[in-house]
C-alpha positions in Angstrom: 0.0 0.0 0.0 1.3 3.4 -0.8 2.1 5.9 1.9 -1.0 8.0 0.9 -3.3 5.1 1.4 -2.0 4.2 5.0 -4.8 4.4 7.5 -7.5 4.8 4.9 -10.2 2.2 4.3 -10.0 0.4 1.0 -11.4 2.4 -1.9 -14.7 0.8 -3.0 -14.5 0.3 -6.8 -17.0 -0.7 -9.6 -15.5 -1.9 -12.9 -17.4 -1.2 -16.1 -16.4 -2.9 -19.3 -18.5 -4.6 -21.9 -15.9 -7.4 -22.7 -16.4 -10.2 -20.2 -12.8 -11.5 -20.4 -11.4 -8.0 -20.0 -13.8 -7.1 -17.2 -13.0 -10.3 -15.3 -9.3 -9.8 -15.8 -9.5 -6.2 -14.4 -11.5 -7.4 -11.4 -9.0 -10.1 -10.7 -6.1 -7.7 -11.0 -7.8 -5.2 -8.7 -8.4 -7.9 -6.1 -4.6 -8.3 -5.8 -4.0 -4.6 -5.3 -3.7 -2.9 -1.9 -6.2 -0.3 -0.9 -8.9 -1.4 -3.4 -12.1 -3.4 -2.9 -14.1 -4.3 -5.9 -17.8 -4.1 -5.0 -19.4 -4.6 -8.4 -18.9 -5.1 -12.1 -21.0 -3.7 -15.0 -21.2 -4.8 -18.6 -22.3 -1.4 -20.0 -22.8 2.2 -19.0 -26.4 1.9 -18.0 -25.5 -1.0 -15.6 -22.7 1.1 -14.2 -25.0 3.9 -13.3 -27.4 1.5 -11.7 -24.6 -0.1 -9.6 -23.5 3.4 -8.5 -27.0 4.1 -7.3 -27.2 0.8 -5.5 -23.7 0.5 -4.0 -22.4 4.2 -3.8 -18.8 3.2 -4.6 -15.9 5.6 -4.3 -14.7 5.2 -7.8 -15.9 3.7 -11.1 -13.2 2.4 -13.5 -15.0 3.1 -16.7 -14.5 1.8 -20.2 -15.6 4.2 -23.0 -17.0 2.2 -25.9 -19.9 0.1 -24.6 -23.4 -0.7 -25.9 -26.7 0.9 -24.6 -24.9 3.7 -22.8 -21.3 4.5 -23.5 -18.7 5.5 -20.9 -18.9 9.2 -21.6 -22.7 9.3 -21.1 -22.4 7.1 -18.0 -19.8 9.4 -16.6 -21.9 12.4 -17.2 -24.9 10.8 -15.4 -22.9 9.5 -12.5 -21.2 12.9 -11.9 -24.5 14.7 -12.1 -26.6 12.3 -10.0 -24.0 10.8 -7.7 -21.2 13.4 -7.1 -19.7 11.3 -4.3 -18.5 8.8 -6.8 -15.4 9.6 -8.9 -14.8 8.2 -12.4 -11.4 7.0 -13.7 -11.5 6.0 -17.4 -9.7 2.8 -18.2 -9.8 2.3 -22.0 -7.8 1.1 -25.0 -8.2 4.6 -26.7 -6.0 7.6 -26.1 -7.1 9.8 -29.0 -8.5 13.3 -28.5 -12.0 12.2 -29.5 -12.0 9.8 -26.6 -10.1 11.8 -24.0 -11.6 15.2 -24.1 -15.3 14.2 -24.1 -14.6 12.0 -21.1 -12.9 14.7 -19.2 -15.6 17.2 -20.1 -18.2 14.7 -18.8 -16.5 14.8 -15.4 -13.9 12.0 -15.4 -11.1 12.9 -13.0 -8.7 10.2 -14.2 -7.8 8.6 -17.5 -5.7 5.5 -18.0 -5.1 3.2 -20.9 -5.4 -0.5 -20.5 -1.7 -1.0 -20.6 -1.5 0.7 -17.2 0.1 -1.4 -14.4 -1.4 -2.1 -11.0 0.6 0.6 -9.3 -0.6 3.1 -11.8 -4.2 2.2 -11.2 -3.8 2.5 -7.4 -2.2 5.9 -7.8 -5.0 7.1 -10.1 -7.7 5.9 -7.6 -5.9 7.6 -4.7 -5.4 10.8 -6.6 -9.0 11.2 -7.6 -10.1 10.4 -4.0 -7.8 13.1 -2.8 -9.2 15.7 -5.2 -6.4 15.5 -7.7 -6.4 14.2 -11.3 -5.4 10.6 -12.0 -3.8 10.9 -15.4 -1.3 8.6 -17.0 2.0 10.3 -18.1 1.0 9.8 -21.8 -2.3 11.5 -21.2 -0.6 14.4 -19.4 1.7 14.8 -22.4 -1.3 14.9 -24.8 -3.0 17.6 -22.7 0.1 19.7 -22.8 0.5 19.2 -26.5 -3.1 20.3 -27.0 -2.6 23.4 -24.9 0.6 24.4 -26.8 -0.9 23.6 -30.2 -4.5 24.9 -30.2 -6.9 23.8 -32.9 -8.7 26.2 -35.2 -11.8 27.5 -33.5 -15.0 26.8 -35.5 -17.8 29.3 -35.5 -20.4 29.2 -32.7 -23.1 27.9 -35.2 -21.8 25.7 -38.0 -23.7 25.6 -41.3 -25.7 22.7 -42.6 -25.7 20.8 -39.2 -21.9 20.3 -39.2 -20.5 19.2 -35.9 -17.7 21.3 -34.3 -15.2 18.5 -35.3 -16.5 18.3 -38.9 -16.1 22.1 -39.1 -12.6 21.9 -37.8 -11.7 19.4 -40.4 -13.3 21.6 -43.1 -11.2 24.6 -41.9 -8.0 22.4 -42.1 -9.0 21.3 -45.6 -9.3 24.9 -46.6 -5.8 25.5 -45.2 -4.6 22.8 -47.7 -3.8 20.1 -45.2 -3.8 16.5 -46.3 -5.7 13.8 -44.4 -2.5 12.7 -42.7 -1.6 16.2 -41.7 -5.2 16.8 -40.3 -5.0 13.5 -38.4 -1.6 14.5 -36.9 -2.8 18.0 -36.0 -6.1 16.8 -34.3 -4.4 13.7 -32.7 -6.8 11.3 -34.3 -6.4 8.5 -36.9 -6.5 9.0 -40.6 -9.5 6.7 -40.7 -11.3 9.1 -38.3 -10.5 12.1 -40.5 -11.9 10.2 -43.5 -15.1 9.6 -41.6 -15.5 13.2 -40.7 -14.9 14.2 -44.4 -17.5 11.7 -45.6 -20.0 13.1 -43.1 -19.4 16.7 -43.9 -19.6 16.0 -47.7 -22.9 14.2 -47.2 -24.3 17.0 -45.1 -23.2 19.7 -47.5 -23.6 17.9 -50.8 -19.9 18.5 -51.6 -18.1 16.2 -54.0 -14.4 17.0 -53.5 -11.8 19.0 -51.6 -11.9 21.9 -54.1 -15.6 22.3 -53.6 -15.0 22.1 -49.8 -12.6 25.0 -50.0 -15.0 27.1 -52.0 -17.8 26.2 -49.5 -15.7 27.3 -46.5 -15.0 30.7 -48.2 -18.6 31.0 -49.3 -20.0 30.4 -45.8 -17.6 32.9 -44.3 -15.7 30.3 -42.3 -12.4 31.4 -43.9 -11.5 34.9 -45.0 -9.5 35.5 -48.2 -6.0 36.9 -47.6 -5.9 40.7 -47.5 -4.5 42.5 -50.5 
C-alpha cells in the first residue's frame, strides 16, 4: 500500500467494461492490489449507473466504448446524479475524441489498459484526494493540446456540421492532407476520412476543391488581405 493510502479504508470500486474477459481480468487484478475493494462489475454504462445508485462506490473504473450507454454518457450521469463517486476512465483509446469528451463529462482520471497495477492504485488515490489521476502519456497529450490549439469553429456551424467536422473543413481549406489533419487533431487518418465523408454528405460537396469554396462562401475562412 502506498504511503498515501495508509490508515484509509479500501477504496470501493466498480468496474465497467463490456468485454467479459477484460472485465473479469481487471476485477482479478484489482483484487490483488492494496487499498482497493471491488464491490461490483458492469457490462455497460447503464448498468454502471445502476450499480453506483445501489452501491455508492468511491470510484468507477470506466471503459468508454460500450453498448446501450457508452462510458462518456455514463460518466456524465454519475457525476450529475451521484457526485460522491469519482470516475477514472480505463480504456484502449487515447485519441482526442475519446479523451476530451470523457474529461468534459466529469472523469477525474484517464488511463489506458496497458496501465500497471501501481498506476491504477495511484490514479484511484489521486481522484479520491481531489487530484487528477492521469497517466503520463495523457498528461503529455493535454500539454500538446494546450501548446498547439486547434482552429476555432464558428459558434453555429452551417448545414448541421458538428464542431469537429467544421474543424476538419477549416483544415482542408488550409490545404492540409488527411494525414496532416490527423496529426494536428491527434486522431487516426480513418477518423479524418469519416469526418470528411460526413461533412460531404451534409453539404452535398463532391471533392476538396468544392470544400474550400464552400468554406470561403460560408464565411468560415476569409480570403487573404490584398
